[in-house]
N, C-alpha and C positions, 0 to 999 in steps of 0.2 A: 583711512588711511590717516598717518603718522605722516606730518609734513617736517621733516627737521629744519628749514629755512625759516621757519612761524609761518604765524597762521596766516599770514596777511599775502604770502607770495606764491606762486603756485610752484608745486614740483617740476624741478631743471627737469625731468625728461620730456614736459608737455613743447619744450623749446628744441631739445636733439631729435628726438625718437624719430619722426617722421623724415628728417634733414639725414639722418643717420642708415635708415631703410633705404632710402635711394642710394646714397652711396655706397651700401653693402649691397646694391643689385648690378653693381660696377666691377667692386673688389673683391665681393664671398667668394669660397669656392662653389663649386654648382651644388655639391651636397650642401651646404649651408644655404644656399640660394632655392632649394627645393625645398626643403625644409621650411627656412620661412615663408614663402609664400604661398606654401598650404594653411596657412592661418586664414588666408581668404577662404576656404572651406567653412569654418567656425562661424563666421562674419556671413556667410549665407550670398558670397558674394562669389562670380561667373570666373573662370578661369579667362587672362587674355591670351592664353597657348603657350607665353613661357613661362618661366623662372622672373626673369629680369621683368618682364613686363609685371607680372603678378605682384612683386616688389613694389614698382613703383605704383603700383595700385593701393596695396594693400598703404604704402605712404600716404597715398591721397585720402584714403580713409580715418589713416590718423592724424593727419593736420585737420579736414573735416570736424572729425569729434572732438581736438582740441580749440577749434574756434569756435563749435556750439556750445562745449562747456565754459566757454569763456577767459580760457586758459592760455591764448595766446600771447604772447610776450617776448622778448630779444634778452640779446645778452648786457645792453646796457641798461636796462630795467633792474639788473641783478651787481649791477656798478661793477662789471669785469671789464677793467683796461683794455684796450686792445693790444697796448703794447705787451701783455700778457698770454695773450692766446696761444702763442707757441710756446709758452715753456709747462701751457696746461694742456697742450697737445704731446707733447715730451713726455710728463709725466703719465698720463694716459694710456701711451705708447710703450712705455719705457726705455724712452732715448728719440733723440731727432734727428737719429739718423736712417729710420727705416723708409721703406719705397713707397706706403702710404700718407707720410709725415707731410710733405706737401698741401695731400689731400684732405687731411682732417684740418688744419691750418685753416684752408680755403674754404671749408664747411662752414666753420667756427666764425669766420668772417663775412659770411652771408647770414648769418645772425647777430648780427653788430649793425646797427645802425651807421658808425662811427668808422666802421673799416673800409 
């Protein structure tokens, strides 16, 4: 897999994927939740009985894999200033006025030890 961050940096998805799956368990449409939750079948993991629970279980599986691979990191390791987090989220969401904006900023703050 090509790593756009250079040979010594883990892919940024290793930082954000599990927390984003947890967030999507709360904010995604039911259809998106069910589609994402179905991934547990391919991991040979039993369902929790709800799409939201399955997404949280999937997030835990992702987080565990990242840890086992030694790729656990945070935004400070990427030298991302805390002050840039709202601007990053605004760019990703296409603006700073959406309902999910504060939730995503909070998600990134949780991935930065200085926030």
